[in-house]
C-alpha positions as CSV (number, residue, x, y, z in Angstrom):
1,M,-0.2,0.0,-0.4
2,K,1.2,3.5,-0.9
3,K,1.6,5.7,2.5
4,P,-1.6,5.4,4.4
5,V,-4.2,8.4,4.8
6,I,-6.2,7.1,7.3
7,L,-9.8,8.6,8.1
8,I,-10.9,7.0,11.7
9,T,-14.0,7.7,13.3
10,G,-14.1,8.2,16.8
11,S,-10.5,9.0,17.5
12,T,-10.7,11.2,20.2
13,D,-11.3,8.7,22.9
14,G,-10.7,5.0,23.7
15,I,-9.2,2.9,21.1
16,G,-9.9,5.2,18.3
17,K,-7.5,7.6,19.8
18,A,-5.0,4.9,20.5
19,T,-5.5,3.8,16.8
20,A,-4.8,7.1,15.5
21,L,-1.5,7.8,17.9
22,E,-0.1,4.3,16.6
23,A,-1.2,4.4,12.8
24,A,1.0,8.3,12.7
25,R,4.0,6.4,15.0
26,Q,3.7,3.9,11.9
27,G,4.4,6.8,9.3
28,A,0.4,7.1,8.6
29,D,-1.1,10.3,7.5
30,V,-4.2,10.7,10.1
31,V,-7.6,12.1,9.8
32,I,-8.9,12.7,13.4
33,H,-12.8,12.5,13.7
34,G,-15.1,13.4,16.9
35,R,-18.0,15.2,18.3
36,S,-16.6,18.0,19.9
37,P,-14.0,20.7,18.2
38,E,-12.1,20.6,21.4
39,R,-11.3,17.1,21.9
40,V,-11.2,16.9,18.1
41,A,-8.0,19.7,18.5
42,S,-6.5,18.3,21.6
43,T,-6.2,15.0,19.8
44,Q,-4.4,16.7,17.5
45,D,-2.3,18.4,19.5
46,E,-1.4,15.1,21.6
47,I,-0.7,13.7,18.1
48,L,1.8,16.2,16.9
49,D,3.3,16.1,20.5
50,A,3.9,12.6,20.4
51,T,4.5,11.7,16.9
52,G,5.4,14.7,14.6
53,V,2.5,14.5,12.7
54,D,0.7,17.0,12.0
55,A,-3.3,15.1,12.0
56,H,-6.2,16.8,10.4
57,G,-9.3,16.9,12.2
58,V,-13.3,16.6,11.4
59,V,-16.3,17.0,13.1
60,A,-19.3,15.3,13.1
61,N,-22.3,13.8,15.4
62,L,-22.6,10.5,13.8
63,G,-26.2,10.5,15.3
64,S,-27.2,12.8,12.3
65,L,-27.2,11.6,8.8
66,E,-27.1,15.6,7.8
67,A,-23.6,15.4,9.7
68,V,-22.4,12.5,8.2
69,R,-23.2,13.8,4.6
70,A,-21.5,17.3,5.3
71,M,-18.6,15.4,7.0
72,A,-18.1,13.2,3.6
73,E,-18.3,16.1,1.9
74,Q,-15.5,18.1,3.8
75,I,-13.1,15.1,3.7
76,H,-13.7,14.9,-0.6
77,E,-12.7,19.0,-0.5
78,E,-10.0,18.4,1.9
79,I,-8.2,14.8,2.3
80,P,-8.6,14.2,-2.1
81,N,-5.6,11.3,-1.1
82,L,-7.8,9.3,1.4
83,N,-7.2,5.3,1.3
84,V,-8.2,4.2,4.1
85,L,-11.3,4.5,6.2
86,I,-11.6,2.8,10.0
87,N,-15.2,2.9,11.1
88,N,-14.6,2.8,14.6
89,A,-16.9,4.9,16.2
90,G,-19.7,2.8,18.2
91,V,-22.2,3.5,21.0
92,I,-23.9,1.2,23.4
93,S,-27.2,2.2,25.5
94,K,-29.2,0.5,28.2
95,T,-32.5,2.5,27.1
96,R,-33.8,3.1,24.1
97,R,-32.9,6.5,22.4
98,L,-33.3,8.4,18.8
99,S,-31.0,9.8,16.5
100,Y,-31.2,13.1,15.1
101,D,-33.2,11.3,12.5
102,G,-35.5,9.3,14.8
103,Y,-33.7,6.2,14.4
104,E,-32.6,3.8,17.4
105,L,-29.6,5.4,18.2
106,T,-27.3,2.1,18.9
107,F,-28.4,1.2,14.9
108,A,-28.0,4.7,13.7
109,V,-24.7,5.3,14.8
110,N,-22.8,1.9,14.6
111,H,-24.5,0.9,11.5
112,L,-26.4,3.3,9.7
113,A,-23.6,6.2,10.2
114,P,-20.7,4.1,8.4
115,F,-23.2,2.5,5.9
116,L,-23.8,6.1,4.6
117,L,-20.1,7.6,5.3
118,T,-18.7,4.2,3.5
119,N,-20.7,4.7,0.6
120,L,-20.2,8.7,0.1
121,L,-16.6,8.4,0.1
122,L,-16.3,5.3,-2.1
123,P,-15.8,7.3,-5.1
124,L,-13.0,9.0,-3.4
125,L,-11.5,5.7,-2.4
126,R,-11.6,4.0,-5.6
127,T,-9.5,6.7,-7.5
128,N,-6.5,6.0,-4.4
129,P,-6.5,2.2,-4.9
130,P,-5.3,-0.4,-3.1
131,A,-7.7,1.7,-0.3
132,R,-9.2,-0.1,2.6
133,V,-12.8,-0.1,4.5
134,V,-12.2,-1.3,7.9
135,T,-15.3,-1.7,10.5
136,V,-15.1,-2.3,13.7
137,S,-17.5,-4.8,14.5
138,S,-17.2,-7.6,17.9
139,V,-17.5,-10.9,19.0
140,V,-21.2,-10.2,20.3
141,H,-22.3,-10.7,16.7
142,H,-22.3,-14.5,17.4
143,G,-25.6,-15.5,17.9
144,A,-27.3,-11.9,17.1
145,G,-29.8,-11.4,14.0
146,I,-31.3,-8.9,12.2
147,E,-34.8,-8.4,13.3
148,F,-36.3,-6.7,10.9
149,E,-39.8,-6.1,12.2
150,N,-38.4,-4.4,15.6
151,L,-35.0,-2.6,13.5
152,M,-35.5,0.0,15.6
153,G,-36.9,-1.4,18.6
154,E,-40.3,0.0,18.7
155,E,-42.1,-3.1,19.7
156,E,-39.2,-4.3,22.6
157,F,-36.0,-3.0,23.3
158,D,-33.0,-4.5,25.1
159,G,-30.0,-2.3,25.1
160,Y,-27.3,-5.4,24.5
161,A,-29.1,-7.0,22.3
162,A,-29.2,-3.7,19.7
163,Y,-25.6,-3.9,20.2
164,E,-25.5,-7.4,19.0
165,Q,-27.8,-6.5,16.4
166,S,-25.4,-3.6,15.2
167,K,-22.0,-5.8,15.4
168,L,-24.0,-8.5,13.1
169,A,-24.9,-5.5,11.1
170,N,-21.5,-4.5,10.7
171,V,-20.2,-7.7,9.7
172,L,-22.9,-8.0,6.7
173,F,-22.6,-4.9,5.7
174,T,-18.5,-5.6,5.0
175,T,-19.3,-8.9,3.2
176,E,-22.3,-7.1,0.8
177,L,-19.6,-4.5,0.3
178,A,-16.8,-6.7,-0.4
179,R,-18.9,-8.1,-3.1
180,R,-20.0,-4.7,-4.6
181,E,-16.3,-3.7,-4.5
182,S,-14.6,-6.7,-6.0
183,G,-12.1,-5.4,-8.5
184,S,-12.7,-2.0,-7.7
185,G,-9.3,-1.4,-5.6
186,V,-11.2,-1.3,-2.9
187,T,-10.6,-3.7,0.1
188,A,-13.4,-4.5,2.7
189,I,-12.7,-5.8,6.3
190,C,-14.3,-6.1,9.5
191,M,-12.9,-7.0,13.0
192,H,-13.3,-7.7,16.6
193,P,-10.4,-6.0,18.2
194,G,-10.3,-7.6,21.5
195,V,-11.8,-7.1,25.1
196,I,-10.8,-3.6,25.1
197,S,-10.9,-1.5,28.3
198,T,-12.9,1.4,27.0
199,K,-16.2,3.3,28.3
200,L,-18.2,1.0,26.2
201,L,-17.4,-2.1,27.3
202,H,-17.7,-0.5,31.2
203,E,-21.2,0.5,30.6
204,Y,-22.0,-3.3,31.0
205,F,-18.6,-5.2,32.1
206,G,-15.3,-4.5,33.1
207,G,-11.9,-4.6,32.9
208,G,-10.7,-4.9,29.7
209,A,-6.8,-4.9,27.9
210,P,-4.9,-2.0,27.1
211,T,-6.4,0.3,24.2
212,I,-2.9,0.1,22.4
213,E,-3.7,-3.6,22.1
214,G,-7.1,-3.1,20.2
215,A,-5.4,-0.6,18.2
216,R,-2.8,-3.1,17.2
217,N,-5.4,-5.7,16.5
218,I,-7.0,-3.2,14.2
219,L,-4.2,-1.8,12.2
220,T,-2.4,-5.2,11.5
221,P,-4.9,-6.7,9.0
222,T,-5.4,-2.5,7.8
223,L,-1.9,-2.2,7.0
224,D,-0.2,-5.8,7.0
225,P,0.6,-6.5,3.1
226,R,0.1,-10.2,3.9
227,Y,-3.9,-9.2,4.1
228,A,-4.3,-7.4,0.9
229,D,-6.1,-9.9,-0.5
230,F,-8.3,-10.7,2.4
231,N,-11.4,-8.8,1.0
232,G,-14.7,-9.5,3.1
233,R,-12.9,-11.1,5.2
234,Y,-13.4,-11.0,9.3
235,F,-10.6,-10.7,12.0
236,T,-10.2,-11.3,15.3
237,D,-7.3,-10.3,17.9
238,G,-5.6,-9.0,14.6
239,R,-5.9,-12.5,12.9
240,P,-8.1,-14.0,10.4
241,A,-11.2,-15.7,12.0
242,E,-14.7,-17.4,10.9
243,P,-17.4,-15.1,11.6
244,D,-20.9,-16.1,13.0
245,S,-22.6,-18.2,9.8
246,A,-25.3,-15.2,10.2
247,A,-22.9,-13.2,8.0
248,A,-22.9,-15.8,4.8
249,D,-26.2,-15.1,4.7
250,R,-26.7,-13.2,1.3
251,E,-30.8,-13.2,1.4
252,V,-30.1,-11.2,5.2
253,S,-27.2,-9.0,3.7
254,L,-29.2,-7.8,0.7
255,R,-32.2,-7.1,2.7
256,L,-30.5,-5.0,5.6
257,W,-28.1,-3.0,2.3
258,E,-31.6,-2.2,0.8
259,E,-33.2,-1.2,3.9
260,S,-30.2,0.7,5.0
261,L,-30.3,2.6,1.4
262,R,-34.1,3.8,1.8
263,L,-32.9,4.4,6.1
264,C,-30.1,6.9,4.7
265,G,-31.8,8.3,1.4
266,L,-29.5,6.4,-0.9
267,S,-30.9,5.4,-4.3
């Protein structure tokens, strides 16, 4: 891969921030994303002080599809050589909350936002091959399902189940994207980065490995040339692994893709 130019969503905290710092240490140009202008700026300063890399910064609330569209436009204008997108940002909520667009927040931020952002940035990524779309999923996708009749948790809501569903959606999105982008110069992969000590993990559990371990587990399959041809593959702890069998259900992945297009207002 040519010099990596990497946009990492949710990179002012947790695994995302550690990934940005480690990518900069490895010589990549980094684009920081967060909801807060102040936290984006402070993360840029921290990366500059630690690595000498002058990271770019973008601000957007991924709970708003309009904000995702605006961020994509900004990236097109300001980062024309982008060749790696890491969809890292994620949320989990014990209570049912809605996004700015009226969608269940976990599904909106964890699936619809990266689905829309990726589709809007694909024309740019295709012009900078070999390019990568890397989506951070989780081992909790195993045993989950996509409840199309209760996608937004209106009939029944469980925060952890909503998170599981969103992480399965990440895997299904990756497998379908890989099929559609085959031969385009864009490789799509997804992964479980490990059980890492983050605020998201502590919402339901505790403990976890240091964030630098999660960062390395993300960057290894992202940047290692050994995995250049692993289109559509799933990784666990930085190594190729098998996702849940539900990830191979083409009927579900197609239905999810079409529903996501509709919800995001894409043709």
